[in-house]
VOBA-1610 file (N, C-alpha, C; in pm, whole numbers, padded with zeros to 5 digits, always signed):
BEGIN
Met+00679+01968+01504Met+00738+01891+01396Met+00889+01892+01403Val+00946+01993+01467Val+01092+02001+01475Val+01140+01898+01575Ser+01230+01812+01529Ser+01285+01709+01617Ser+01435+01716+01609Gly+01500+01729+01725Gly+01645+01727+01725Gly+01708+01859+01693Gly+01653+01972+01732Gly+01718+02100+01712Gly+01680+02168+01583Phe+01763+02267+01549Phe+01732+02352+01435Phe+01715+02274+01305Gly+01803+02176+01280Gly+01797+02101+01155Gly+01695+01989+01153Gly+01626+01969+01266Gly+01532+01858+01276Gly+01418+01867+01176Gly+01365+01987+01155Gly+01255+02004+01060Gly+01296+01965+00920Leu+01416+02006+00880Leu+01465+01968+00747Leu+01492+01818+00739Asp+01538+01760+00850Asp+01556+01614+00854Asp+01424+01544+00828Asp+01317+01596+00888Asp+01185+01537+00869Asp+01143+01544+00723Val+01167+01659+00660Val+01131+01676+00519Val+01211+01580+00432Arg+01340+01569+00459Arg+01425+01478+00381Arg+01378+01334+00398Arg+01340+01297+00521Arg+01291+01161+00547Arg+01163+01135+00468Glu+01073+01234+00467Glu+00948+01219+00392Glu+00974+01206+00242Leu+01072+01279+00190Leu+01106+01267+00049Leu+01159+01127+00017Arg+01242+01073+00106Arg+01292+00936+00085Arg+01179+00836+00088Asp+01086+00854+00184Asp+00971+00764+00192Asp+00886+00771+00066Leu+00868+00892+00012Leu+00791+00909-00111Leu+00859+00839-00228Ala+00989+00853-00238Ala+01063+00787-00345Ala+01055+00635-00332Asn+01061+00584-00209Asn+01054+00439-00187Asn+00914+00384-00207Ala+00813+00470-00196Ala+00674+00424-00208Ala+00632+00401-00352Ser+00720+00422-00447Ser+00681+00405-00587Ser+00666+00259-00626Gly+00699+00167-00537Gly+00680+00025-00564Gly+00538-00017-00533Gly+00507-00145-00552Gly+00375-00199-00522Gly+00355-00215-00373Ala+00239-00267-00334Ala+00206-00283-00193Ala+00303-00377-00123Asp+00356-00475-00196Asp+00449-00571-00137Asp+00594-00527-00151Gly+00616-00403-00196Gly+00752-00353-00213Gly+00814-00386-00347Glu+00747-00469-00424Glu+00797-00504-00557Glu+00766-00391-00655Pro+00844-00380-00763Pro+00815-00275-00860Pro+00681-00300-00931Pro+00615-00194-00974Pro+00487-00209-01043Pro+00501-00296-01168Glu+00398-00380-01193Glu+00402-00474-01304Glu+00267-00475-01376Gly+00272-00487-01508Gly+00150-00499-01588Gly+00161-00618-01682Tyr+00044-00669-01724Tyr+00042-00791-01806Tyr-00054-00771-01922Gly-00015-00821-02040Gly-00102-00813-02156Gly-00084-00932-02249Glu-00189-00958-02330Glu-00186-01070-02425Glu-00230-01023-02562Gly-00184-01095-02663Gly-00227-01071-02800Gly-00247-01204-02870Ala-00319-01203-02982Ala-00345-01324-03061Ala-00403-01435-02974Asp-00506-01401-02899Asp-00574-01499-02814Asp-00479-01571-02719Gly-00385-01496-02661Gly-00293-01552-02562Gly-00168-01614-02619Leu-00150-01611-02750Leu-00029-01669-02808Leu+00093-01580-02781Val+00069-01453-02761Val+00176-01357-02728Val+00142-01298-02591Arg+00237-01310-02498Arg+00216-01258-02362Arg+00333-01165-02327Val+00299-01050-02272Val+00400-00949-02241Val+00382-00903-02096Thr+00494-00887-02028Thr+00495-00831-01893Thr+00582-00705-01894Val+00533-00601-01828Val+00612-00478-01814Val+00633-00452-01665Val+00751-00402-01632Val+00786-00365-01496Val+00844-00225-01501Asn+00791-00137-01416Asn+00836+00002-01413Asn+00827+00068-01551Gly+00727+00031-01629Gly+00705+00094-01759Gly+00795+00041-01870Arg+00868-00066-01846Arg+00958-00123-01947Arg+00926-00271-01965Leu+00945-00321-02086Leu+00923-00464-02111Leu+01018-00546-02025Ser+00963-00643-01954Ser+01048-00730-01873Ser+01045-00875-01919Asn+00935-00913-01989Asn+00925-01051-02034Asn+00830-01058-02153Val+00869-01140-02252Val+00784-01168-02368Val+00781-01319-02383Glu+00660-01375-02387Glu+00644-01518-02407Glu+00568-01540-02537Leu+00620-01629-02619Leu+00557-01661-02747Leu+00522-01809-02749Asp+00397-01838-02774Asp+00354-01975-02791Asp+00417-02026-02921Pro+00460-02150-02926Pro+00522-02203-03049Pro+00433-02189-03173Arg+00302-02180-03154Arg+00212-02168-03269Arg+00225-02036-03343Val+00295-01938-03283Val+00310-01809-03352Val+00396-01823-03477Thr+00472-01932-03487Thr+00556-01951-03606Thr+00471-01970-03731Arg+00344-02004-03714Arg+00253-02020-03829Arg+00183-01890-03865Met+00205-01787-03785Met+00138-01658-03811Met+00218-01579-03914Ala+00147-01498-03990Ala+00213-01404-04082Ala+00289-01301-03998Ser+00400-01254-04047Ser+00483-01161-03970Ser+00405-01035-03930Gln+00321-00985-04020Gln+00241-00867-03988Gln+00143-00896-03875Asp+00081-01013-03876Asp-00012-01050-03770Asp+00061-01065-03636Leu+00180-01124-03640Leu+00260-01138-03519Leu+00300-01002-03463Ala+00340-00911-03551Ala+00377-00776-03509Ala+00257-00705-03444Glu+00140-00719-03503Glu+00020-00657-03448Glu-00016-00719-03313Ala+00001-00851-03300Ala-00028-00919-03173Ala+00069-00873-03064Phe+00195-00859-03101Phe+00295-00813-03005Phe+00264-00670-02961Thr+00230-00584-03055Thr+00195-00444-03024Thr+00074-00439-02932Ala-00028-00519-02963Ala-00149-00522-02880Ala-00118-00570-02739Ala-00035-00674-02727Ala+00000-00728-02595Ala+00080-00626-02515Ala+00174-00560-02580Ala+00256-00460-02510Ala+00170-00342-02464Asn+00082-00295-02551Asn-00006-00183-02513Asn-00101-00223-02401Gln-00151-00346-02406Gln-00240-00394-02300Gln-00165-00404-02168Ala-00040-00449-02172Ala+00040-00459-02050Ala+00065-00320-01991Leu+00096-00223-02077Leu+00118-00087-02029Leu-00010-00028-01970Ala-00124-00056-02035Ala-00252-00007-01984Ala-00284-00072-01849Asp-00254-00201-01836Asp-00275-00272-01710Asp-00190-00209-01599Leu-00065-00182-01631Leu+00024-00119-01534Leu-00029+00019-01493Glu-00071+00096-01589Glu-00122+00231-01560Glu-00251+00225-01478Ser-00334+00123-01501Ser-00458+00113-01423Ser-00429+00080-01276Lys-00318+00012-01251Lys-00280-00022-01114Lys-00203+00092-01047Tyr-00122+00161-01124Tyr-00036+00268-01074Tyr-00045+00386-01168Pro-00151+00467-01155Pro-00170+00578-01248Pro-00049+00670-01255Val-00019+00716-01374Val+00090+00811-01395Val+00043+00946-01340Pro+00123+01010-01257Pro+00080+01138-01202Pro+00064+01243-01311Ser-00036+01328-01293Ser-00061+01432-01393Ser+00012+01561-01359Tyr+00090+01559-01254Tyr+00166+01675-01214Tyr+00312+01656-01258Pro+00388+01763-01264Pro+00528+01750-01304Pro+00605+01662-01205Thr+00694+01583-01256Thr+00775+01498-01169Thr+00903+01571-01130Phe+00960+01531-01020Phe+01079+01594-00968Phe+01187+01489-00949Asp+01311+01533-00960Asp+01424+01446-00928Asp+01440+01450-00776Leu+01382+01350-00709Leu+01378+01351-00563Leu+01519+01343-00504Ala+01609+01271-00567Ala+01746+01260-00514Ala+01815+01397-00519Ala+01796+01469-00629Ala+01856+01603-00640Ala+01794+01698-00539Leu+01662+01688-00522Leu+01594+01774-00426Leu+01642+01744-00284Glu+01659+01618-00251Glu+01708+01583-00119Glu+01849+01637-00098Gly+01933+01629-00203Gly+02068+01684-00194Gly+02067+01834-00170Gln+01978+01903-00239Gln+01967+02047-00220Gln+01920+02080-00078Leu+01823+02003-00028Leu+01776+02025+00108Leu+01887+02001+00210Ala+01968+01899+00188Ala+02080+01871+00278Ala+02178+01988+00279Gln+02204+02043+00162Gln+02295+02156+00152Gln+02237+02278+00224Val+02108+02304+00205Val+02043+02416+00275Val+02049+02394+00426Gln+02027+02271+00469Gln+02032+02241+00611Gln+02171+02268+00666Glu+02275+02222+00598Glu+02412+02245+00644Glu+02443+02393+00652Gln+02404+02469+00550Gln+02429+02613+00550Gln+02354+02681+00664Ser+02230+02640+00686Ser+02149+02701+00791Ser+02209+02673+00929Glu+02252+02550+00948Glu+02313+02516+01077Glu+02442+02595+01099Tyr+02522+02611+00995Tyr+02645+02689+01006Tyr+02613+02834+01043Gln+02514+02893+00976Gln+02476+03031+01005Gln+02424+03044+01148Met+02345+02948+01194Met+02294+02954+01331Met+02408+02944+01432Arg+02508+02862+01404Arg+02625+02854+01494Arg+02698+02988+01497Gln+02710+03053+01380Gln+02776+03184+01372Gln+02697+03287+01452Tyr+02564+03289+01436Tyr+02480+03384+01511Tyr+02493+03359+01661Asn+02489+03232+01699Asn+02500+03196+01840Asn+02635+03241+01896Gln+02740+03222+01821Gln+02874+03263+01864Gln+02878+03416+01880Ser+02820+03489+01787Ser+02818+03635+01795Ser+02740+03682+01917Ile+02627+03621+01944Ile+02546+03658+02060Ile+02623+03629+02189Asn+02689+03513+02196Asn+02766+03479+02315Asn+02880+03577+02337Glu+02949+03619+02230Glu+03056+03718+02243Glu+03002+03851+02292Ala+02887+03893+02238Ala+02827+04018+02281Ala+02788+04011+02429Leu+02735+03900+02472Leu+02697+03883+02612Leu+02820+03885+02702Arg+02930+03823+02656Arg+03054+03825+02733Arg+03105+03968+02749His+03098+04048+02641His+03144+04187+02646His+03055+04271+02739Leu+02926+04242+02740Leu+02836+04315+02828Leu+02861+04280+02975Gly+02901+04158+02999Gly+02925+04113+03136Gly+03059+04158+03189Ser+03152+04203+03104Ser+03283+04242+03155Ser+03290+04384+03199
//
């Protein structure tokens, strides 16, 4: 698994973390999207990445009582979120800040490479002293 020397293994891990972060989109690379309706299609809601992205209201909603319209909007939004979750289930494990984790791994890699250079230099000096 190690590619490219001592830091290659950590490079592989960092690459996999980036791939995991990029894979959070849909199969076509677009962000996850869900769709829902309320009041027999008079209210339509789209969510992207868990946030409302579009609300469409049929002109006939102006004849609805405000409470009925509010309930239709709530139903459409909840249906859109449920649709999104059915396509892209929310993980049941704790989530991580992948960017921060990648930064920490990069720092560990840099420190490790520095230490290996120091060890290598010490070994070379010791070998030089033994040869003299």
